[in-house]
N, C-alpha and C positions, 0 to 999 in steps of 0.2 A: 624156555628155548623156542627159536623160530623154526617153523616147519620148512622142509626142503622147498616146497612150492613157493613160499614167501621169497626165499633167497633167490630162486631162478627169476621170479618176477621182478625183483629189485636189479638184477644183474642186466635182465632185458631193458628195463628202463634207463639204466646208465648207459647201456649201448645205444639205445635210441638217441640219446642226448649227444653222445660221441658222433654218431653218424650225422646228426642234424647240423651240429657245429662244423664238422669237416666239410660237409657239402656247402654250407654258407661261406666257408672260407675257399671254396673251390679247390680242395685238396684232394688228391687220389688216397686210396687206401695204402698204396705204395710210399707216397710221400709222408703221411702221418705215421706209418709204421717205422720208416727209417729214422724218424726223429725221436723214436723211443726204442729203436734196436730190435724191432720185431717185423716178421714178414707180413705182407698184405693178407695172407690167409689167416694169420692170427688176429688182425684187426677185423676180418670178417667174423671171426668167432666172438670177438669183444662186442661187436656192433649187434649181433643176433642174440647176445646173452647166453651163449653156449659156454664160454669161458669167463670167469670172473676177473676184472681188472684189480691188480694190486694196488695199493696206495701209492707206491713209488711210480709205478707206471701211469697212473691216473695224474699224478703231479707232471709227469713228462708230457703227456697229452695235453694237460691244461696250459702249460708253458707255451707249447707250440700253437695252440689255438687261440691264446690270448685271453684266457678265462681263469677264474680261480678253480681249484678242486671242487669247491661247493656247488659249482655250476652243474655238475653231473647228477646231483641229487636234488636240486631245487625243484620246486613245484611239482612234487611227487603226486599230488592229487588236485592239481589245477590251481593252487595258490601258493604263495610264497611261504616257505617253512625255514625253520633253522635246520642246520645239518642233523642235529640229534633228532628233531621230529621228521625230517624226510627219511632217515634210515629206519625209523620205526614205524613208517606210515602204513606198511602192509600186514601189521600184526593184528 
């Protein structure tokens, strides 16, 4: 079983990727949130890693941002990883 700290670290990293891509696309938190049916406050929580992004919501964000869902978990430790490796990188 993965320790709670590890889960939070992964949530933070996924949130950082969301924020990075959103800023690159010059979208506000309100705009990206509207595309997934959530408020800008919820987007803030996702980006900080305070709340976990569900798979369905991640797919919605990925579509709006023009990336695959795997984008959010790639390069977990500075190199390219498969999705499975990225999810387990903090164990």
